[in-house]
N, C-alpha and C positions, 0 to 999 in steps of 0.2 A: 710593569712599566708604570711610571707616575702619570698623573692626569695631565700635567703640563706637556710632557714628552708625547703622550698620546694625542693631545690636541694639536700639537705642532705637526706631527706626522699626518694625521687624518684631516687637518685643516689645510694650511698653505702648501705643504710638501706634496700631498696627493691631489691638489687642486689642478685645474687647467692652467693656473698662473705660472706653474713651474714647468719649463720644457722637459721633455722625456729624458734627454741625456743628462740633464742636471739632476733629475729625480734619482736616477740610479747611482749618482755620486753622493747625494745628500743622505739617502736612507742609511748607508753604512755608518755615517757619522752619528746617527741616532740609534745604532745598534742592530739594524736590520741588514743582514748580508744580502746584497742585491747588485753588486758591481757587475756591469756588463749585461744586466737584464733590462728589458724594456717593459716598463710599467705604465699603462695608460692611467689617466686620472680617475679618481673616485673609489679606489679600493679602500678597505677599512681594516686597520691593524689594531687588535686588542692587546697584542703582545709584541715584544721585539725579539721573541724566540723563533724567528723565521729566517730561513736561509734559501735564497733563490739563485739558481745557477746561471752561469754565463750564457748569453744568447737565448735566454728564456723569455717568452712573451706572456705578460699578464694583462688581460683585457680589463675593461671597466667594471667597477662595483664588485670586485672579488672580496670575500670576507675571510679574514684570518683570525681564528679563535685564540684564546689565551691559555688554555689548560696545559699544553705540552708542546714540544718542538714540532715545527712544520718544516720539512726539508724538501725542496723541489730541485731536481737535477738540472743539468745543462740541456739547452735546446728544447725544452718542454714548451708546450703551449697551453694556456689556461683561458678558457672562454669567459665571456661576461657573466656576472652574477653567480660564479661558482662559490660554494661555501665549504671551507675547511673547518670542520667542527671537531675539536679535540677533547671535548668533555661531555659527560653524561652523568646520570644518577642511577643508582639501583632503584628498582621499583619498590616503593614503600607500601604501607598499609592503606586501607580503604579511605581514611581521612586525608591522606596526603601521599599521592602516588609517586611524586618526585621525592624520594627518600631524603629526609633531613640528615645532613652529615655524611652522605654517601657519594660525594662528588668523586668521579673516577676519570681523571685525565689520561689520555694515551696519545702518543705522537702519531704523525702522519708522514709518510715518505712517498715521493713521486720520482720515478726513475728518469734517467736521461731520455730525451726524445719523446716522452709520453705526450698525449694530447687529451685534454679534458674539455668536453663540450660545454656549451653555455647552459647555465642553470643546474649543473650537476652538484650533488652534495656528497662530500667525502667525510665519512664518519670516523670516530676515534679508533686508533690502532690500525688503520688501513695502510697497506703498502700497495702502490700501483707500480707495476713492473716497467722496465725500460721498453720503450717502443710500443707501449700499450695505448689503446684508445678507449676512453669512457664517453659513451654517447650523451648527447644533450639531454638534460633532465634526469639522468640516472641517479640513483641513490646507492652509493657504494658502501656496503656493510662488511665485506670480507676482502682479503687480498686478491689482487688482480695479477695474473702471471705476466711475464715479459711477452710482448708481441700478441697480446690478447685484445679482442674487441668485446666490450661488455656494454649492456644496455638494460634499461628497465628499472622497476621499483619493486623489490630490491634488484640491483644489477646482477645479471646472469651472463655467462659466457655465450656470445653469439657465434664466434669463430676465432680461430688462430690466424694471425696475419703472417704473410711471407714477403720477403723482399724479392723473390724470384721474378715476379711479374712487373716490378718497377725498376726503372733505370737508377743507377747510383747517382748521387748528387754530382753535378758538374759534367754529366754526360748527356748526349742527345739521343 
């Protein structure tokens, strides 16, 4: 993504000056697929290789890295200050541990209905399953199954979630 386009997205479009409904219509014009999503102000896009599903909520100050695609499904919720990090380096030698020329981007996918808590970090190549929950502050380094609750650094399975104890949407 060019510097002008990045400045336009991260400046006025993602500022509090643009109403939320207008933001989800402007971002697709700039290459970020987000129609029908609700994006609070202050998130930062380093790439336009981002797809955000319908009825998905993105809270404030979410960071979208540039190395590879980031795909978030429908009806997902992303807490404030979540980081989607799509690139890393192989460990180099003693004199420079972030190996030169060893940039390794990998995409991130978040399933429909998933919930990512505030301050979580999602690392390269991770897939978060549909209906999964990532606890606040977790660092996700490996795939999260559908309907799983993970927490910690690194994130570990806490338990599997079930719909049996919860009413269906629209029922009392």
